[in-house]
N, C-alpha and C positions, 0 to 999 in steps of 0.2 A: 674257511677248513672246506679239509675235506671228510664229510660226514662218511659214514659206513652207510652203504647203500642197499637196496637188497638183489639181491639175487634170484626173485624169482621173478623175473622177466624173458625167461631161459635165454638164449643164444646173444640172444640182443643186448644184454645189460653186459656180458664180458667187452664184447666191443664197445660197447659207448665206454665203459671202465678205461680200455685201454688207449682210446685213440681222445681221449679230452684233452691233450696237453699238446705241448708246439715244439719241445726241443727232440733235437737226436737226441741220444742219450753216453754218449762216449768214456768210459772211465778207465783209470789207472790205476796199480795196486803198490801204492808204494807204502812204506814202513806205518806211514800218518794213517794210514784207510785201515788196518789189519791191529792197530792198537785199540786198549781194552778200553770202554767208557774211563773219563776221568773227571774228579770234583773239581780242581782245577789246572786250567789248561793257560796256557800265557805265552809270551816270547813271541803275540802274532798279532797282526791286525784284525785275525780275522776270528780269531780264540776271544771272546768274553763273556762275560755272565753279569747277575748281579741284577736280581725283580728293583735294587731301588735309582738302578739308574735309565733317567728319563730316553734314552736311546734305541729300550726295547720296545720292539715292533711286533715281538710272538709273547704273549703272556698264557698261561695258564695254572693249571691244580691236579696235580699226581696225587689219583688216591687208589687207594687199596680197593678187595672185591668188596669190602662193608659200607665202601662211601666215603673212609676219612682219612683226610691227607697223612700226605709218606713223607715225614721230613729227614733230607739230610741224603739223599737222591741225585745222582748225577744226571741230566736230562740233557740230551745230545742233540745237536743237528748237524745236518752234513747235507753241503751243497750236491745235489744229483748226477750235473752236470760238469762242477768241479770239488772233486775230493778235498781239497788240501784244504777248501772253507773248512771249517770245524766250531763250533761254537759249544762250549756248553753252560752249564749255572746246578747250581746244586739248592735242590727245594728246601723252604724255609721251614718251620717248624708247623705252619697250616698244608704246607704240604704245594704254594707258589712259588713258581718259577719264572723266572724273565730272558731270554734273548734276542741281541742286540741287531735283527738279521737287517742286512745291507746290499746285501747283490739279489737281485728281485732271481727268482724264479723257482726250483722246487726243492723243497728240503725234504730229507728224512728229521722225522721229531723218535726218538727211542731211551727208552730206563729200561735198567738192567736191575731188580730185586731179590734174593738169594734165588727160591724159584721160583719167580715172576718176573713176568718182561712186558712193555709195554711200546709200540708202534704202527706210526701212520706215517701219511702223509700232509703237504702245505703248500701253496701254492703260494708263494709271497711277490706284490705286484706293486710292493710299494704301501700296501694298507696296513693297517693293524690288524693282529692276527690271534684270536683266541680258542685257545684249546681247551675243552675238559677229560685230560689223560687219567684212562683208567690202565690199572694194572691186571694180566690176568696170568691164570695159572701157563706155564715155561712148559716146550713139550721138544720134539726134536725132528726136524728133515733129513730121509735116509733116502739113497735112489742110486741111481745109477744111469749114466749119459753115453750115449750109442752115437756114432754119425750114422752107421747102419743098420738094423738088427743082429746085424753079426760082424761087428766092427764096432768096439769099445772107442769112448774118446777121453784119451789121459791126459792128465796135466793143463784141465780146466778151467777154466773161472767160472765158481759159480757162487750168487751174492745176495744179497736182496740190498735193494739199492736203498744208500743214503743209511747207511748203520754198520755195524763192526762184523755184521756176520757176514762174511765168508770162507771159502775156502777152493781148493782144487781137488779134482778128483784124481784117486790112484791110477796105479797100473790098470786094475780093472774097470777102469770108469767109473769108482766108488765113490759118493763122499756123502758126508754127515756134518750139519750144519743143527747147533746144541745149542738150549736156549729159547727158542722163540714163541713168541705170545700165542694160545692156541687163536683158531679163528683164519681169518682167509690173506696171505699175502702173497706179494710176486715174488718170482722165483727167477734171477737173470741168469740166462746163461752167455759166454763170450765164444763166439765160433773159433776152433782152432785152424781152421784152411775157408777164410772167407771166398774165395773162390767158387767154391765150391758148396758150401753150408752158410746158413745164414745164422747169426746172431736169433736169440729169441729169448722172450718171456715166457713162464711157465705161471700160472694162477691153482697155489697150493690151500690145501683145508688141512691146517695144522690141528688137531683133538690130541686126546689122553692116549690113546690105542695106537692111530696110526694118521695118516697123510695118505692123503685125493692130488692126485694130481691132474690137471685139465693145461691145457692146449699140446702146441705150441702157439702161441700170438705174436701178430710182429713186436719185434725190438725197440721199434721207435715212437714215442709221443705217447706216453704212458702217463696216464694217473690212475691210481691206486685204491681201491674203494675194498670194504670186507664187511663179512657179517657170521655172524655162528654160526650156523646152517648156511646148506645146498638146500634147493632142490633139485626133485629127480632129475628133470629132461638136463640138468647140468653134466651127468653123469654121462650125455655121450659125445662131449669134451676129452673123457677120458681114452687112453691107452683100454687094449685089452691084458695090460701086465704096466697096470700105473705106476711103479716104483721103477722103469725104465721108461728113459726120455730121449726120445731122436730129436736130431735136428733137422729143421727146416733144409730139401735142400733149395739150392741157391734160382728162385725165379729163372734169371735164365739160362739152367744148365740144362741142357737137350732141345733147348725152343730150337726149332727151327724158320717157321712163320706165327709171321702174327700181325691181322690184323684190324687195327684200334678204328677200324670206324669210325673213326673224326673227319676226314676229309673224300671227297667226293669229287672227282675233276671229270671237268665233260669232256668227250671227244666226239673226232669230225660227225662220226655213220652214228649217232644217236645213243652211240651207247656212254656209260663214264667208267668210269678206272676208281678203285681200291686202292692202294698199293700194299704190300707183304710188308711192313717195315725191315722184317730181316733177312729177308732177299731172296729168303728160301727158295720162293714158285715164281713164277711169272705173275704180272698185279694180276687184280680180279676182275672181269670184267660184268659191268653190272648193264640188264635190258630192261627195258620195259617201263624206263620212265623210271625206276625204283631211286627213294631218296632216301636223306639223314631226316630222323627227328632227334628229339634229346636222349638221352640215353644214361646208364648209369656213370658212365665215366665219360664226359661230355656226350658226343655222339653216338647215335644205331644206326644201324641202314634196315629199313624199315623193305620187309618183302610183301608188295601182297599177292595173294594168289599166285596161281601157276607162272603168267606171264612177265611177272617182275622178279627176276632171281639174278642171283652172282654164279660165277664161271671161272674158277680157274681153269682152263686149258691145257696149259703145261707148267705141270708142277714140280717141273725139274728132276725128277727117282728123286725126291724127297723122303719116300716112304721103302724106296728099293732095296730088300732083303733089312730091313728091320723087324726088333724081335720086341720091341711095347713102341704100343702107341699112346700118346696124352692129349687129350683132347680140355679145351678149358674152353665158353662161350658163359655169356651172363645170355640169357634167351629170357623173351616174354611171346607165350601163343595169344592173339588176339581173340583169333575166334578157327573151327574148320571149315572151311566151305562144302562141305559136303553131308549127309544124310545117313552115311551109309554106314551098315551094324557091325562092320570090320574095313580095317584098313590098315596102310602102313604110310607116310606121310614122312620124307627125307627131309632134314631140318639143314643138316651137313652131313657131305660123304664125297669118297670117291667111288661113286657108283657109274653103273651104263643104263642105267633106266629098263633092264629087259631085254635087249638085245641077243640072240645066239654068241655072238661074242663075247658076252663082259667078261671084263677083269675085274670085277667090284672088289675092294678091299678092306671098306668103312663107313660104317651109318649111323649117326644119330636121330632119330625117326623118334615121331609120335604113333603111337601104333594103338590100335586099337579090336579087341577083337580076335588076334591072334596073341602067340605067345604066352598066353595066360592073364593075360591082359584084359580086361570086362570093362573098364574105363579107359579114355586116355589117358596113356603115360610113355615116360621117354624109355629109349630104347635105344643099346647100343651093338650095332651087327659091326662083325669080324669076318674076313676069307682070308686067304693064301694069294688072292690074285691072279688064281690060274685059271680061272673060268668058274670055280664052284659059287655059289647063289649066298646071299646072306640069308645064312636062314638060322630057325631060333633057336637050333643047339648050339651057332656060337655067338650070342645074345644074351646080353643082362636086361633084366627089364625089370622097371622100378618097382618096387614092392605098394607104391600109393601112389594115386593117381594125379596128376598133374595140375596145378592153379591157373587155370585159364584167367588170361586176362593180369600177372603178376608178375615183375621181374626172379628170374632164379638162376643163380649159377651154378652150372653143368660141369662136372670133370670125370671122363670118362678113360680109363686106366687098362688099356691090356698090358702082359707083363711078359707074352709068351704062353701064359699059362692059362690066366684067367682073366675073365673084366669085373672090374670093380667100376661102379657106378653110383655117382655122387650130385647130392642136393643142396644146395647149401652148407656146403663143408661135412656132410653128413650120407655115411654109405648108405641108398635108397637099392641099392641091386648086386649081386654076383654072381659067377657062373663061371665054371671049370671047363674051356674051350678044348677044341682038338686043332686049330690052328698054332704052330708053331714060330711061324717066318712069313714075311710078304714079300712073293717074289715081285718081276719088274710087271708093272701096268700102267697103261696108260689114257686111262678113264681119268675128266678131269673131276676135278674137286666140287663138286655142286654146293650153296650154297639156296635153298629152296628147290624151287622150280615145281611147286604143288598146290594142290588147292588149301591156301591154306594164310593165313595173316598173321604176319610176326616180326619183331624186332632181333634183332640181332646184335650185339655190342662185343668188343674187347676178345675176338678170339684168338685161342692161339693153336698151335700144333706143337709136338714133341716128340720124340722117338728114346725116351731114356724115362722108364718107367719110374714112378712115384711113391708115397707110402700113403696112408690115410693120417698121419699127420704132416705129411708136406698139403695135403689137399685144404686143410684146416688153414693152415699158414694162409694158404693163397685168399683161402675165402674172406677172411678177415682183411690181409694185406690190399686188397683189392676193393674194398669198401662195403663188404659182406657184413649183415646181421647192425645195421643202422639205426 
């Protein structure tokens, strides 16, 4: 049985709660799914009840707010993968109920009594399950679904998995679900355009006067936990307008290059090659005997010092005329091989390293003693590629120092107006910049080539700006907050 778990271990708790399952969720929305709870469901082998049946594999007692058993109430179980599998039983005089679960997998268990309701999920693996079901006051979830900030998502299915609580957004993208038990529940939304947008799940706190939305987090492989209150740091997961939910942009939309760092192919000239899986650029050449080591997702490229580095000598104009850049990477800085009071160390950048005819475009760098960074901090610089240097006026610097020796998922977004820098899905720095478009630049893309020891894993380069909701979604999807 899935107990209600504490949310007081910050962002990591939400990832753990949503990734423990193993099933990819797929819903259909037939009449059976939205039918009100029934006290007698038959005509199907998948619908049964009766606490006296020896076949019951789930048993429990439905209690009111005072701890007393509630009789005569329909308790319904719906299989989360196969919503046509619906089982129901009516509670006895002491509130007891039993359900003969047969197909393994996750179920939503729910009940409604006047202005109270109960909901939780269970994972049936063939063993008997015992639940203690408590009714809670019921409220509502209201909000607006948008594809982008200025584009509503009409006629979108919005629902709580394994329950009768399902609706569609109206022409304005607005929706309401009534009779939801107080506490924390998952809210699922089906993408109206799967090519461009992902399905998503949001974590919602339902209260007497308000609802708080968190997410989005990946739609797949979820297990629901809840508690009556949220720790303050969970507020980092909410949008500024927390009643407007954005669909996460597909992780492939706008991506031009991807260096997974899982394979290193030796060459005859004592170099090695890391392939650009998306083929947007020529492959990365690796110098100095740099090798692979364990990473966050399989392997990572180890770049120790200035002599071990990677370079894409021909990026095939991947950023020519770009009005947006998105750089994503798992990064671990092990040490800085310098005792300077002020420095800037390139980590990933399309840079010329200081020659007179530089055509710099961007650099994710570790800085100290410049751009306001008193301690080693990440920064993202952007330039137009026509000879302007990468300067602090066009850079976003993280407000907090980098945690040396720990993996961090970094996302830098330049949208033609400003730079937003994120660490582990959370905004850490932003800056309005003067760069509007990238011109043609022949500079290579360098990985490292500085007096710094670091690891890089799962590096992606894109040309379509993404939102804070997209960044958070990708952080969780790529294994963050475990």
